[in-house]
Backbone as a printed PyTorch tensor [residue, N CA C, xyz], in Angstrom:
tensor([[[-12.4200,  25.9360,  88.5460],
         [-11.6380,  26.7920,  87.6350],
         [-12.3350,  27.9880,  87.1460]],

        [[-11.7200,  29.0750,  87.0320],
         [-12.1820,  30.1410,  86.4530],
         [-12.5340,  30.1420,  84.8810]],

        [[-13.5740,  30.5800,  84.4060],
         [-14.0450,  30.5270,  83.0700],
         [-13.1520,  31.1530,  82.2310]],

        [[-12.7520,  30.5490,  81.0930],
         [-12.2900,  31.3050,  80.0190],
         [-12.9620,  32.5000,  79.5130]],

        [[-12.1110,  33.6200,  79.0430],
         [-12.6710,  34.6900,  78.4420],
         [-12.8110,  34.4110,  76.9660]],

        [[-14.0000,  34.5330,  76.0940],
         [-14.1270,  34.0450,  74.8810],
         [-14.0520,  35.1340,  73.7020]],

        [[-14.3290,  36.3190,  74.3200],
         [-14.2250,  37.3870,  73.1890],
         [-12.6860,  37.7560,  72.9340]],

        [[-12.4990,  37.4960,  71.7060],
         [-11.0680,  38.0240,  71.1170],
         [-11.0320,  39.1530,  70.1990]],

        [[ -9.8510,  39.7630,  70.1230],
         [ -9.7090,  40.8650,  69.2500],
         [ -8.1480,  40.9240,  68.9760]],

        [[ -7.9820,  41.6330,  67.9020],
         [ -6.3670,  41.7900,  67.4660],
         [ -5.7170,  42.8960,  68.2200]],

        [[ -4.5250,  42.6390,  68.6960],
         [ -3.7710,  43.7690,  69.5900],
         [ -3.4940,  44.7800,  68.4260]],

        [[ -3.8880,  46.1690,  68.6760],
         [ -3.4360,  47.2390,  67.8200],
         [ -1.9910,  47.5040,  67.6090]],

        [[ -1.0870,  46.9130,  68.4840],
         [  0.3590,  46.9930,  68.3110],
         [  1.0950,  46.0470,  67.6890]],

        [[  0.6020,  44.7220,  67.8790],
         [  1.4200,  43.6580,  67.2200],
         [  0.5790,  42.7620,  66.4380]],

        [[ -0.7640,  42.7890,  66.4170],
         [ -1.6450,  42.2750,  65.3420],
         [ -1.8950,  40.6910,  66.2010]],

        [[ -1.3880,  40.3200,  67.2390],
         [ -1.6520,  39.0600,  67.8010],
         [ -3.1570,  38.9420,  68.3360]],

        [[ -3.7600,  37.8760,  68.2920],
         [ -5.1230,  37.7960,  68.8410],
         [ -4.9180,  37.5700,  70.4090]],

        [[ -5.7110,  38.5910,  71.1750],
         [ -5.7980,  38.4910,  72.4290],
         [ -7.3150,  38.6090,  72.8430]],

        [[ -7.4370,  38.3180,  74.2650],
         [ -8.9680,  38.5750,  74.8490],
         [ -9.1930,  39.9980,  74.8430]],

        [[-10.4540,  40.2920,  74.7480],
         [-10.9080,  41.5690,  74.6070],
         [-11.3750,  41.9490,  75.9670]],

        [[-10.5830,  42.0950,  76.8660],
         [-10.8770,  42.3700,  78.2000],
         [ -9.8300,  43.3090,  78.7550]],

        [[-10.1580,  44.0330,  79.8960],
         [ -9.1910,  45.0810,  80.3410],
         [ -8.1070,  44.1390,  80.8740]],

        [[ -6.9560,  44.9190,  81.2300],
         [ -5.6390,  44.4070,  81.9060],
         [ -6.2030,  43.8730,  83.4210]],

        [[ -7.0480,  44.7800,  83.9200],
         [ -7.4820,  44.2660,  85.3920],
         [ -8.3320,  43.0520,  85.1940]],

        [[ -9.0070,  42.8950,  84.1890],
         [ -9.9630,  41.8440,  84.1620],
         [ -9.2370,  40.4190,  83.8160]],

        [[ -8.1540,  40.7040,  83.0230],
         [ -7.1560,  39.5250,  82.7040],
         [ -6.3660,  39.0520,  84.0380]],

        [[ -6.0530,  40.1140,  84.7590],
         [ -5.2670,  39.8880,  86.0900],
         [ -6.3210,  39.0530,  87.0020]],

        [[ -7.5100,  39.5860,  87.0470],
         [ -8.5310,  38.7630,  88.1220],
         [ -8.5520,  37.3060,  87.4550]],

        [[ -8.8300,  37.2390,  86.0610],
         [ -8.9060,  35.7630,  85.5060],
         [ -7.8060,  34.9160,  85.6260]],

        [[ -6.4150,  35.3920,  85.7640],
         [ -5.4100,  34.5350,  85.9850],
         [ -4.8290,  34.6330,  87.3070]],

        [[ -5.4320,  35.2790,  88.3940],
         [ -5.0500,  35.1270,  89.7730],
         [ -5.4480,  33.9750,  90.3580]],

        [[ -4.5450,  33.0350,  90.8790],
         [ -4.9640,  31.7300,  91.3560],
         [ -5.7350,  31.8540,  92.7800]],

        [[ -5.6500,  33.1380,  93.3070],
         [ -6.1340,  33.3530,  94.7850],
         [ -7.8340,  33.8540,  94.5420]],

        [[ -8.1370,  34.0240,  93.2730],
         [ -9.4490,  34.4480,  93.1230],
         [-10.2400,  33.4320,  92.0970]],

        [[-10.0570,  32.2000,  92.2930],
         [-10.5510,  31.2430,  91.6240],
         [-12.0080,  31.0200,  91.9720]],

        [[-12.7700,  30.8010,  90.9620],
         [-14.1340,  30.7010,  91.1310],
         [-14.5720,  29.4490,  91.8200]],

        [[-13.4330,  28.3370,  91.9580],
         [-13.7740,  27.0470,  92.9260],
         [-13.8540,  27.5940,  94.3430]],

        [[-13.2050,  28.7590,  94.5750],
         [-13.1190,  29.3200,  96.0320],
         [-14.2810,  30.0920,  96.3390]],

        [[-15.3060,  30.2810,  95.3390],
         [-16.4720,  30.9100,  95.8040],
         [-16.6350,  32.3320,  95.1970]],

        [[-15.6240,  32.6440,  94.3740],
         [-15.5270,  34.1060,  93.8280],
         [-16.3390,  34.0860,  92.6230]],

        [[-17.0400,  35.2350,  92.4260],
         [-17.6780,  35.5760,  91.2530],
         [-17.5200,  37.1100,  90.8340]],

        [[-16.7600,  37.2190,  89.8410],
         [-16.4880,  38.7140,  89.3820],
         [-17.3810,  38.8300,  88.1850]],

        [[-18.3150,  39.8820,  88.1240],
         [-19.0280,  40.3490,  86.8940],
         [-18.8430,  41.7200,  86.7310]],

        [[-18.6580,  41.8740,  85.4530],
         [-18.4560,  43.2170,  84.9910],
         [-20.0170,  43.7280,  84.6580]],

        [[-20.2490,  45.1050,  84.6440],
         [-21.6490,  45.6030,  84.2930],
         [-21.3730,  46.2310,  83.0380]],

        [[-22.2010,  45.8210,  81.8950],
         [-21.8690,  46.4020,  80.4640],
         [-22.1310,  47.9790,  80.4570]],

        [[-23.2400,  48.2680,  80.9070],
         [-23.9980,  49.7620,  80.7890],
         [-24.7740,  50.0250,  81.9980]],

        [[-24.6590,  51.3180,  82.1430],
         [-25.5780,  52.0040,  83.1440],
         [-26.1660,  53.1120,  82.2020]],

        [[-27.4360,  53.1490,  82.3580],
         [-28.3190,  54.1430,  81.3620],
         [-28.9820,  55.1970,  82.7170]],

        [[-28.5780,  56.4450,  82.4660],
         [-29.3140,  57.4850,  83.3620],
         [-29.8020,  58.4460,  82.6090]],

        [[-30.9300,  59.0470,  82.9090],
         [-31.8850,  59.9050,  82.1570],
         [-32.4300,  60.7360,  82.9600]],

        [[-32.3540,  62.1610,  82.8670],
         [-33.2170,  63.1330,  83.5170],
         [-34.5320,  63.4150,  82.8160]],

        [[-35.5870,  63.2110,  83.4880],
         [-36.9370,  63.3650,  82.8340],
         [-37.6810,  64.4160,  83.7850]],

        [[-38.5940,  65.2450,  83.2600],
         [-39.5620,  66.0150,  83.9740],
         [-40.9760,  65.6570,  83.7620]],

        [[-41.8220,  65.2550,  84.9650],
         [-43.2140,  65.1360,  84.7750],
         [-43.9550,  66.1700,  85.5420]],

        [[-44.7590,  67.0630,  84.9100],
         [-45.3290,  68.2050,  85.5830],
         [-44.3310,  69.0940,  86.1860]],

        [[-44.4400,  69.1450,  87.6810],
         [-43.4570,  69.8520,  88.3950],
         [-42.3270,  69.1190,  89.0480]],

        [[-42.3620,  67.7790,  88.7660],
         [-41.3270,  67.0040,  89.3460],
         [-40.3680,  66.6230,  88.4100]],

        [[-39.0050,  66.3560,  88.7130],
         [-38.0210,  66.0110,  87.9030],
         [-37.6290,  64.7140,  88.5470]],

        [[-37.1880,  63.7250,  87.5930],
         [-36.7720,  62.6190,  88.1480],
         [-35.5420,  62.0860,  87.3430]],

        [[-34.7140,  61.3070,  88.1780],
         [-33.5980,  60.8180,  87.5420],
         [-33.8260,  59.1750,  87.4790]],

        [[-33.7980,  58.6710,  86.1290],
         [-34.0890,  57.3360,  85.7710],
         [-32.8310,  56.6200,  85.6780]],

        [[-32.6400,  55.2960,  86.3500],
         [-31.4920,  54.7080,  86.1950],
         [-31.7720,  53.1940,  85.8950]],

        [[-30.9900,  52.5470,  85.1220],
         [-31.0160,  51.1880,  85.1360],
         [-29.8900,  50.5350,  84.5580]],

        [[-29.3300,  49.2360,  84.8000],
         [-28.3060,  48.6770,  84.4610],
         [-28.4990,  47.7900,  83.4250]],

        [[-27.6230,  47.6550,  82.2500],
         [-27.8690,  46.4510,  81.1570],
         [-26.6920,  45.6240,  81.1160]],

        [[-27.0540,  44.3830,  81.1370],
         [-26.1040,  43.2540,  80.8090],
         [-26.2690,  42.9420,  79.2050]],

        [[-25.1450,  43.0190,  78.5370],
         [-25.2800,  42.6900,  76.9970],
         [-24.5470,  41.3330,  76.9180]],

        [[-25.4380,  40.5780,  76.0910],
         [-25.0900,  39.3360,  75.5790],
         [-24.9490,  39.0720,  73.9650]],

        [[-24.1260,  38.6980,  73.3590],
         [-23.9620,  38.8550,  71.8950],
         [-24.0580,  37.4460,  71.2140]],

        [[-24.3810,  37.2220,  69.9600],
         [-24.5290,  36.0220,  69.3300],
         [-25.2340,  34.9520,  70.1880]],

        [[-26.4860,  35.3970,  70.6730],
         [-27.3970,  34.6430,  71.1420],
         [-26.9190,  33.8630,  72.5170]],

        [[-25.5900,  34.3310,  73.2110],
         [-25.3470,  33.7550,  74.3120],
         [-26.1110,  34.0450,  75.4370]],

        [[-25.9540,  33.2850,  76.6540],
         [-26.6330,  33.5870,  77.8920],
         [-25.3980,  33.7030,  78.8590]],

        [[-26.0470,  34.0340,  80.2320],
         [-25.1300,  34.3640,  81.1500],
         [-24.8790,  32.8290,  81.7560]],

        [[-23.7130,  32.9110,  82.4690],
         [-23.3960,  31.6180,  83.3600],
         [-24.2150,  31.7770,  84.6030]],

        [[-24.3590,  30.8430,  85.3050],
         [-25.1900,  30.6970,  86.5230],
         [-24.5560,  31.7210,  87.4830]],

        [[-23.3560,  31.7580,  87.6960],
         [-22.5770,  32.6630,  88.8470],
         [-23.0950,  34.1610,  88.4340]],

        [[-22.8210,  34.5540,  87.3040],
         [-23.1280,  36.0130,  86.8500],
         [-24.5570,  36.2670,  87.0140]],

        [[-25.2980,  35.2370,  86.3960],
         [-26.8020,  35.3890,  86.7750],
         [-27.2770,  35.5190,  88.0860]],

        [[-26.7640,  34.8300,  89.1260],
         [-26.8660,  35.1610,  90.4450],
         [-26.5560,  36.4010,  90.7950]],

        [[-25.3650,  36.7900,  90.6350],
         [-24.8370,  38.0140,  91.1270],
         [-25.6240,  39.1740,  90.7470]],

        [[-25.9440,  39.2310,  89.5570],
         [-26.7660,  40.3090,  88.8060],
         [-28.1910,  40.2600,  89.3300]],

        [[-28.8980,  39.1300,  89.6550],
         [-30.1820,  38.9760,  90.2770],
         [-30.2780,  39.5710,  91.6410]],

        [[-29.2230,  39.2790,  92.3420],
         [-29.0250,  39.9390,  93.7270],
         [-28.8660,  41.5650,  93.8370]],

        [[-28.0120,  41.9520,  92.6850],
         [-27.7660,  43.4910,  92.6480],
         [-29.2480,  44.0360,  92.1700]],

        [[-30.0540,  43.3660,  91.1520],
         [-31.3300,  43.8250,  90.6640],
         [-32.2460,  43.9170,  91.8020]],

        [[-32.2400,  43.0560,  92.7270],
         [-33.3120,  43.3130,  93.9120],
         [-32.7680,  44.2200,  94.7460]],

        [[-31.6720,  44.4610,  95.1880],
         [-31.0750,  45.4370,  96.0060],
         [-31.3270,  46.8530,  95.5540]],

        [[-31.1800,  47.0520,  94.3090],
         [-31.2770,  48.5600,  93.7090],
         [-32.7240,  48.9790,  93.4190]],

        [[-33.6360,  47.8900,  93.2000],
         [-34.8990,  48.5930,  92.8290],
         [-35.6550,  49.4950,  93.8340]],

        [[-36.2690,  50.3810,  93.4340],
         [-37.0580,  51.2390,  94.2930],
         [-38.6380,  51.5060,  93.7820]],

        [[-38.9610,  50.5310,  93.0600],
         [-40.4480,  50.7270,  92.4230],
         [-41.2520,  50.5080,  93.7310]],

        [[-41.9850,  51.2570,  94.0250],
         [-43.0380,  51.2020,  95.0250],
         [-44.3450,  50.6860,  94.4930]],

        [[-45.0500,  49.7330,  95.3500],
         [-46.3210,  49.2440,  95.2360],
         [-47.3940,  49.4140,  96.2530]],

        [[-48.4660,  49.4590,  96.0230],
         [-49.4290,  49.7590,  97.3380],
         [-49.4150,  48.1740,  97.8570]],

        [[-49.6680,  48.1720,  99.2300],
         [-49.6050,  46.8490, 100.0610],
         [-50.3090,  45.7170,  99.4910]],

        [[-51.3800,  45.9830,  98.6820],
         [-52.0800,  44.8480,  98.0150],
         [-51.7250,  44.3710,  96.6730]],

        [[-50.4610,  45.1280,  96.1880],
         [-49.7960,  44.4990,  94.8940],
         [-48.3820,  44.0780,  95.2430]],

        [[-48.0100,  43.1430,  94.3790],
         [-46.6210,  42.5170,  94.6950],
         [-45.7450,  42.9040,  93.3460]],

        [[-44.4110,  43.3890,  93.8490],
         [-43.5170,  43.4560,  92.6620],
         [-42.5010,  42.2680,  92.8620]],

        [[-42.2950,  41.5070,  91.7300],
         [-41.1860,  40.5570,  91.7990],
         [-39.6440,  41.0420,  91.7040]],

        [[-39.0600,  40.4870,  92.5500],
         [-37.4610,  40.7570,  92.4440],
         [-37.1650,  42.0680,  93.1960]],

        [[-37.8180,  42.4630,  94.4200],
         [-37.4320,  43.6780,  94.9490],
         [-37.1040,  43.4920,  96.3400]],

        [[-35.8170,  43.5610,  96.8870],
         [-35.4200,  43.2150,  98.2130],
         [-36.1110,  43.6470,  99.4270]],

        [[-36.3830,  45.0510,  98.9120],
         [-36.8140,  45.9050, 100.2240],
         [-37.1710,  47.2470,  99.6820]],

        [[-37.1920,  48.2130, 100.6240],
         [-37.3620,  49.4970, 100.3080],
         [-36.1510,  50.5560,  99.9770]],

        [[-35.8160,  50.5450,  98.8520],
         [-34.6200,  51.3180,  98.6480],
         [-35.1900,  53.0780,  98.4770]],

        [[-34.2290,  53.6900,  98.6740],
         [-34.4020,  55.2680,  98.7650],
         [-34.9870,  55.8330,  97.5070]],

        [[-35.9880,  56.7350,  97.4890],
         [-36.4580,  57.4350,  96.4520],
         [-35.9230,  58.6280,  96.1380]],

        [[-35.1300,  59.2190,  96.8970],
         [-34.2070,  60.5150,  96.7310],
         [-32.8930,  60.0640,  97.0520]],

        [[-31.9590,  60.7010,  96.3750],
         [-30.5870,  60.5140,  96.6400],
         [-29.9850,  61.8870,  96.2580]],

        [[-28.6880,  62.2510,  96.5530],
         [-28.1250,  63.4000,  96.4810],
         [-27.2560,  63.2520,  95.0240]],

        [[-27.8110,  64.2990,  94.3710],
         [-26.8760,  64.2670,  93.0160],
         [-25.6210,  65.1500,  93.0710]],

        [[-24.5200,  64.8610,  92.6670],
         [-23.3970,  65.5170,  92.7200],
         [-23.3410,  66.7550,  91.8130]],

        [[-24.1460,  66.3580,  90.5250],
         [-24.1540,  67.3970,  89.6070],
         [-25.2140,  68.5000,  89.9040]],

        [[-26.4480,  68.2740,  90.5650],
         [-27.3780,  69.1460,  90.8130],
         [-27.1150,  69.7010,  92.3300]],

        [[-26.4260,  69.0220,  92.9990],
         [-25.8700,  69.5630,  94.2770],
         [-27.1990,  69.5700,  95.3500]],

        [[-28.1910,  68.5870,  95.2450],
         [-29.3430,  68.7000,  96.0060],
         [-29.8610,  67.2950,  95.9070]],

        [[-30.7960,  66.9100,  96.8710],
         [-31.5120,  65.7040,  96.5730],
         [-32.5540,  65.6680,  95.4420]],

        [[-32.3340,  64.6690,  94.7780],
         [-33.3130,  64.3510,  93.7020],
         [-34.2190,  63.0730,  93.8750]],

        [[-35.1080,  63.2560,  93.0840],
         [-36.0970,  61.9280,  93.2040],
         [-35.4790,  60.8540,  91.8840]],

        [[-35.2780,  59.6550,  92.4490],
         [-34.7410,  58.6880,  91.6070],
         [-35.7210,  57.5050,  91.3590]],

        [[-35.6220,  57.0360,  89.9470],
         [-36.3720,  55.7030,  89.8900],
         [-35.3310,  54.7420,  89.3910]],

        [[-35.2680,  53.6510,  90.0960],
         [-34.2490,  52.7020,  89.8960],
         [-35.0360,  51.5010,  89.2770]],

        [[-34.6810,  51.1700,  87.9470],
         [-35.3160,  50.1240,  87.3410],
         [-34.5910,  48.9090,  87.3130]],

        [[-33.5610,  48.5390,  88.0530],
         [-33.0620,  47.3190,  88.1460],
         [-31.9450,  46.8950,  87.0300]],

        [[-31.5470,  45.7830,  86.8700],
         [-30.6690,  45.2380,  85.9480],
         [-31.4850,  44.4260,  84.9710]],

        [[-31.1580,  44.7070,  83.5430],
         [-31.9600,  44.0640,  82.4810],
         [-30.9250,  43.2690,  81.5820]],

        [[-31.3000,  42.3430,  80.9410],
         [-30.5900,  41.4080,  80.0260],
         [-30.9400,  41.7520,  78.5890]],

        [[-30.0110,  42.3560,  77.7940],
         [-30.2770,  42.4210,  76.4740],
         [-29.2790,  41.6430,  75.6610]],

        [[-30.1320,  40.8830,  74.6880],
         [-29.4380,  39.8010,  73.9440],
         [-29.4710,  40.2460,  72.5320]],

        [[-28.4500,  40.0470,  71.5860],
         [-28.4390,  40.2920,  70.3150],
         [-28.1000,  38.9990,  69.6600]],

        [[-28.6090,  38.7370,  68.5360],
         [-28.1870,  37.4790,  67.8070],
         [-27.0550,  37.7450,  67.1100]],

        [[-26.5210,  38.9800,  66.7360],
         [-25.3250,  39.1150,  66.2640],
         [-24.3580,  39.9040,  67.2660]],

        [[-23.5890,  40.9940,  66.9030],
         [-22.8340,  41.6960,  67.8250],
         [-23.6540,  42.9950,  68.2260]],

        [[-24.7430,  43.5180,  67.5910],
         [-25.2220,  44.8140,  68.1870],
         [-26.6150,  44.9420,  67.3870]],

        [[-27.3620,  45.9540,  67.6660],
         [-28.5600,  45.9900,  66.7300],
         [-28.4710,  45.8740,  65.3210]],

        [[-27.3870,  46.5820,  64.6240],
         [-27.3880,  46.6200,  63.2920],
         [-27.0480,  45.3660,  62.5790]],

        [[-26.5630,  44.4510,  63.1400],
         [-26.2950,  43.0940,  62.4770],
         [-26.9810,  42.0390,  63.0650]],

        [[-27.9980,  42.2470,  64.0610],
         [-28.7230,  41.1260,  64.4830],
         [-30.1550,  40.9400,  63.9270]],

        [[-30.6950,  39.6660,  63.6780],
         [-31.9120,  39.3610,  63.3080],
         [-32.8900,  39.3230,  64.5630]],

        [[-32.3420,  38.9670,  65.4630],
         [-32.9210,  39.0090,  66.6900],
         [-32.5300,  39.8180,  67.9350]],

        [[-33.4340,  40.5610,  68.6080],
         [-32.8820,  41.4180,  69.6630],
         [-33.8790,  41.1440,  70.7760]],

        [[-33.4290,  40.6600,  72.0470],
         [-34.1800,  40.3190,  73.1720],
         [-34.0280,  41.1600,  74.3320]],

        [[-35.0070,  41.4670,  74.9860],
         [-34.9610,  42.4210,  76.3980],
         [-35.6110,  41.5250,  77.4330]],

        [[-34.7820,  41.0540,  78.2230],
         [-35.4180,  40.2540,  79.4140],
         [-36.2160,  39.1500,  78.8410]],

        [[-35.6950,  38.5610,  77.6220],
         [-36.3720,  37.3460,  77.0420],
         [-37.4830,  37.6060,  76.2460]],

        [[-37.9200,  38.9180,  75.9870],
         [-38.8780,  39.3400,  75.0870],
         [-38.2800,  39.7600,  73.8880]],

        [[-38.8450,  39.3130,  72.7290],
         [-38.2530,  39.8740,  71.1060],
         [-38.7040,  41.4180,  71.1420]],

        [[-37.8080,  42.1740,  70.6000],
         [-38.0900,  43.6070,  70.5380],
         [-37.3410,  43.9490,  69.2160]],

        [[-37.8420,  45.0860,  68.7520],
         [-36.9940,  45.7200,  67.6190],
         [-36.0460,  46.9060,  68.0370]],

        [[-35.4450,  47.3270,  67.0170],
         [-34.4500,  48.4900,  67.2320],
         [-35.1350,  49.7590,  67.7750]],

        [[-36.3210,  49.9460,  67.2950],
         [-37.1420,  50.9880,  67.8360],
         [-37.5470,  50.9990,  69.2800]],

        [[-37.8980,  49.8070,  69.4780],
         [-38.2670,  49.5930,  70.9580],
         [-37.0980,  49.7760,  71.8180]],

        [[-35.9490,  49.1590,  71.4270],
         [-34.7900,  49.2180,  72.1140],
         [-34.4050,  50.6820,  72.2480]],

        [[-34.4090,  51.6470,  71.3530],
         [-34.2290,  53.0430,  71.6790],
         [-35.2560,  53.6980,  72.6140]],

        [[-36.4390,  53.1400,  72.4220],
         [-37.4810,  53.8330,  73.5150],
         [-37.2020,  53.2650,  74.8660]],

        [[-36.6930,  52.0890,  74.9480],
         [-36.1230,  51.6180,  76.3480],
         [-34.9780,  52.4300,  76.9750]],

        [[-34.1020,  52.7120,  76.1070],
         [-32.8700,  53.4160,  76.5410],
         [-33.2860,  54.8610,  76.7740]],

        [[-34.4090,  55.4240,  76.3220],
         [-34.5600,  56.8260,  76.2930],
         [-35.6390,  56.9130,  77.5660]],

        [[-35.8840,  55.9670,  78.1500],
         [-36.9380,  55.7170,  79.0960],
         [-38.2360,  56.2200,  78.8460]],

        [[-38.5540,  56.0150,  77.3760],
         [-39.8810,  56.4440,  77.0220],
         [-40.9120,  55.2510,  77.2410]],

        [[-40.1160,  54.0970,  77.1260],
         [-40.8110,  52.7460,  77.7380],
         [-40.4260,  52.1620,  78.9340]],

        [[-41.3480,  51.6960,  79.6140],
         [-40.9090,  51.3000,  81.1350],
         [-40.0790,  49.8580,  80.8580]],

        [[-38.9470,  49.9250,  81.2190],
         [-37.9570,  48.6460,  81.1540],
         [-38.6080,  47.3050,  81.6880]],

        [[-39.5280,  47.5260,  82.5430],
         [-40.1420,  46.3780,  83.1410],
         [-41.3040,  45.7080,  82.5020]],

        [[-42.1150,  46.6140,  81.6200],
         [-43.4250,  46.2870,  81.2110],
         [-43.3310,  46.5270,  79.7210]],

        [[-42.2900,  47.2440,  79.0160],
         [-42.3720,  47.7310,  77.8150],
         [-43.6730,  48.4920,  77.3080]],

        [[-44.3180,  49.0110,  78.3680],
         [-45.3860,  50.0620,  78.0390],
         [-44.8200,  51.5990,  78.2610]],

        [[-45.5020,  52.4220,  77.7750],
         [-45.2320,  53.8600,  78.1060],
         [-44.8300,  53.9390,  79.5540]],

        [[-43.7330,  54.8000,  79.8950],
         [-43.2680,  54.9060,  81.4240],
         [-44.4010,  55.9990,  81.6850]],

        [[-44.7500,  55.6180,  83.2200],
         [-45.7450,  56.5800,  83.8500],
         [-45.0080,  57.0670,  85.1700]],

        [[-44.8100,  58.4100,  85.2480],
         [-44.1350,  59.0080,  86.4110],
         [-45.1810,  59.8690,  87.1020]],

        [[-46.3780,  59.4120,  87.0180],
         [-47.5930,  60.2800,  87.7810],
         [-47.2280,  60.1600,  89.1590]],

        [[-46.9740,  59.0210,  89.7710],
         [-46.8540,  58.8830,  91.3220],
         [-45.6670,  57.8460,  91.4100]],

        [[-45.4940,  57.6040,  92.8180],
         [-44.5640,  56.5230,  93.0910],
         [-44.9920,  55.1920,  93.0690]],

        [[-46.4710,  55.1060,  92.7480],
         [-46.9450,  53.8930,  92.4710],
         [-46.8820,  53.5320,  91.1170]],

        [[-46.3840,  52.3290,  90.7280],
         [-46.4470,  52.1390,  89.2380],
         [-47.5060,  51.1900,  88.8340]],

        [[-48.0920,  51.1100,  87.6860],
         [-49.2330,  50.3490,  87.2910],
         [-48.8370,  48.9170,  87.3540]],

        [[-49.4780,  47.9560,  87.4070],
         [-49.3270,  46.5880,  87.5520],
         [-48.1990,  46.1800,  86.6320]],

        [[-47.4980,  45.2690,  86.7780],
         [-46.5930,  44.9890,  85.9570],
         [-46.8170,  43.6090,  85.3170]],

        [[-46.8960,  43.4840,  83.9320],
         [-47.3270,  42.4170,  83.2290],
         [-46.3630,  41.4410,  82.9930]],

        [[-44.8940,  41.7570,  83.1350],
         [-43.8320,  41.1010,  82.8470],
         [-42.9480,  40.7840,  84.0480]],

        [[-42.4610,  39.4590,  83.9040],
         [-41.4740,  39.3320,  85.1170],
         [-40.5770,  40.2320,  84.9890]],

        [[-39.8420,  40.9040,  86.1310],
         [-39.1810,  42.1560,  86.1200],
         [-37.8220,  41.7530,  85.5440]],

        [[-37.3840,  40.6390,  85.7630],
         [-35.9170,  40.2660,  85.2670],
         [-35.7750,  38.7330,  85.0270]],

        [[-34.6790,  38.2590,  84.1800],
         [-34.5910,  37.0090,  83.8200],
         [-33.4740,  36.6180,  84.5540]],

        [[-32.9230,  37.1910,  85.5940],
         [-31.7070,  36.9320,  86.4880],
         [-32.2910,  35.8490,  87.4650]]])
């Protein structure tokens, strides 16, 4: 059976309590041919963060996905598995042959064509990360967790700006395609 959608809101037209999901999400959830018991897992992606940064003479496009959970909730196993697979496939953090990076499926591209720039650009893809709030967001939460680590609102801002490395919570290093050793597990998925 497909899991019920728990976030509710008031309909702006009639005031009735309805699920806070898109019409498409509601359609998927109520479609008997897309039951989770048949092996389907449909996961939305809450946020994609993309930033242009320059280091020396090289410019980079930095990208990561963020899955948001509020009220200290956690992900169900099927969603966690889906996002863990996506996390592995999309990462392109290079390591020397003597170092290991967890949760990287293989060699993802380090350059891609930007529609906006009309040329190939360097990309750093930092995978998918889990952001949990004890409330509904940073302003009403007593606890903020990034991939299981407690952080504060200032750290969250630095992560979203790519001033801090989303994998290590240390200052981001764009000097080469080799990243410094990773101190944290790369993902909780």
